[in-house]
C-alpha positions in Angstrom: -9.8 15.0 33.5 -6.2 16.0 33.9 -2.9 14.7 32.6 -1.2 12.1 34.7 1.3 13.5 37.1 -0.1 17.1 37.0 -2.2 18.6 39.8 -5.6 20.1 38.8 -5.9 23.9 38.5 -8.7 25.4 40.5 -11.7 26.5 38.5 -12.0 30.3 37.9 -8.4 31.0 39.0 -5.5 31.7 36.7 -2.1 30.3 37.5 0.3 32.9 38.9 4.0 32.4 38.1 6.3 32.6 41.1 8.8 35.3 40.6 10.8 35.0 43.9 10.7 37.1 47.0 9.9 40.8 46.7 12.8 43.1 47.7 11.6 46.1 49.6 15.0 47.5 50.5 14.9 50.2 47.8 11.4 51.4 48.5 11.2 55.0 49.6 9.6 55.2 53.0 6.3 57.1 53.0 6.0 60.1 55.3 2.8 60.0 57.4 0.8 63.2 57.4 -2.4 64.2 59.3 -4.9 61.4 59.6 -2.4 58.8 58.5 -0.6 59.3 61.9 -2.4 56.7 64.0 -0.2 56.3 67.0 -1.9 57.3 70.3 0.6 59.9 71.3 3.2 62.1 69.6 5.8 64.7 70.6 5.0 67.9 68.9 7.1 70.7 67.5 5.3 73.7 66.2 6.0 75.7 63.0 8.4 78.0 64.8 10.5 75.2 66.1 9.2 75.4 69.7 8.7 72.1 71.6 5.0 71.7 72.6 5.5 68.4 74.5 3.6 65.1 74.3 -0.1 65.1 73.4 -2.6 62.8 71.7 -2.4 62.5 67.9 -6.0 63.8 67.6 -5.1 66.9 69.8 -1.9 67.5 67.7 -3.9 67.2 64.5 -6.5 69.7 65.7 -3.8 72.1 66.7 -2.3 71.9 63.2 -5.7 72.3 61.5 -6.5 75.4 63.7 -3.3 77.0 62.3 -4.2 76.0 58.7 -1.2 73.7 58.6 -0.4 70.0 58.5 0.9 67.5 61.1 3.9 65.7 59.7 5.7 62.8 61.3 9.4 63.6 61.2 10.9 60.9 63.4 8.8 57.8 63.5 11.4 55.8 65.4 11.3 58.0 68.5 9.2 57.1 71.6 6.7 58.6 71.1 7.1 59.6 67.4 8.0 63.2 66.8 5.7 65.3 64.6 6.0 68.8 63.4 3.3 71.3 62.5 4.1 72.7 59.1 2.9 73.5 55.5 3.6 70.1 54.0 3.2 71.2 50.4 5.7 74.0 50.9 8.0 71.6 52.7 8.0 69.1 49.8 8.7 71.9 47.3 11.6 73.2 49.4 13.1 69.7 49.7 12.8 69.1 46.0 14.4 72.4 45.3 17.2 71.7 47.7 17.8 68.2 46.1 18.0 69.8 42.7 20.4 72.5 43.8 22.6 69.8 45.4 22.6 67.7 42.3 23.6 70.8 40.2 26.6 71.4 42.5 27.8 67.9 42.3 30.8 67.4 40.0 31.7 64.2 38.2 35.3 63.2 38.4 36.6 61.6 35.2 39.8 59.7 34.5 41.5 61.1 31.4 44.1 58.9 29.8 47.4 60.3 28.4 49.5 57.9 26.3 53.2 58.3 26.0 56.1 56.2 24.6 59.4 55.3 26.4 61.2 57.4 23.8 58.9 60.4 23.8 61.0 63.5 23.0 61.0 66.6 25.2 58.8 68.7 23.0 56.0 66.0 22.9 56.4 65.4 26.6 55.9 69.1 27.3 52.7 69.0 25.2 51.4 65.9 27.1 52.1 67.7 30.5 50.1 70.7 29.3 47.2 68.4 28.5 47.5 66.7 31.9 47.4 70.1 33.6 44.3 71.1 31.8 42.6 67.8 32.8 43.6 68.4 36.5 42.4 72.0 36.4 39.0 70.7 35.4 38.9 68.6 38.5 39.6 65.3 36.7 42.2 62.6 37.4 44.8 61.6 34.8 46.0 58.1 33.9 49.5 58.1 32.4 50.0 55.1 30.1 53.4 54.2 28.7 53.0 51.9 25.6 55.9 49.5 24.9 56.5 48.0 21.5 58.5 44.9 20.6 61.6 44.6 22.7 61.0 47.9 24.5 59.1 45.9 27.1 62.4 44.4 28.3 63.4 47.8 29.5 60.6 49.0 31.8 62.9 51.4 33.5 62.7 53.6 30.3 59.0 54.0 30.8 59.4 54.6 34.5 61.8 57.5 33.7 59.1 59.1 31.5 56.5 58.8 34.2 58.9 60.2 36.8 59.6 63.2 34.5 55.9 63.9 34.3 55.3 63.6 38.0 58.4 65.8 38.7 57.0 68.5 36.3 53.7 68.5 38.2 55.3 68.5 41.7 53.2 70.4 44.2 50.1 70.2 42.0 49.3 66.5 42.2 48.7 63.5 44.4 50.0 60.2 43.1 47.2 57.7 43.7 48.9 54.8 41.9 52.6 54.5 41.4 53.7 53.2 38.0 52.9 49.5 37.5 53.3 47.2 34.5 50.1 45.8 33.0 51.0 43.6 30.1 52.8 45.7 27.5 51.9 49.0 29.2 52.9 50.8 32.4 50.3 52.9 34.1 50.2 55.5 36.9 47.2 57.5 38.3 47.5 61.0 39.5 44.8 63.4 40.9 44.8 67.2 41.5 46.1 68.2 44.9 43.3 69.9 47.0 43.5 73.6 46.5 46.3 73.5 43.9 44.0 74.4 41.0 41.1 76.9 40.7 38.6 75.1 38.6 37.8 77.3 35.6 34.4 77.1 33.9 34.7 76.2 30.2 34.2 79.0 27.8 30.9 79.1 25.9 31.1 77.1 22.7 34.3 75.3 23.8 34.3 71.6 22.9 35.0 69.2 25.7 38.4 67.8 26.0 39.0 64.3 24.6 39.4 61.4 27.0 42.6 60.3 25.4 45.6 62.3 24.1 
């Protein structure tokens, strides 16, 4: 017996919850090697890079095996697919090493915020500019934020003058990516290092990283 309004469950089978369609877009395509290449014909490149022409998959595999190597499909979308004779284990090692080296060379650009006031004096402003230069030399961008208090917000031109002074002091070294704009009770501008203007210096051993805000 089953409850009214509910369909009976098949004996010996457990109910499987439906979780929606499977998204295969992020799956890494599998490289077909040796016996996994099942198309009738392939275009073959040997381990020296020479074009060997079109031959049957079995013939190409026998050629690779005779050389103690693998047959690897390198372009499955070609007609016929392109395969290369190579040491697949060595190839995977080299590709992994290349990817690791590339990852090490990649640099992360951060946005460092520097806060100033509409009435920042010349000495403090010079100090802020030095901090900005250091951030830019490290390859980062700098966000200049002018904080207004009370009735200061009714005179945004005072904040604009401070930002203009900073930009003028860094002339020739920066690219202004965002001109000063008001955001509530603050004015912000975004600057980035001009390509080739700075030589990025490696941090000295034991040096603490710069703070995100000054």
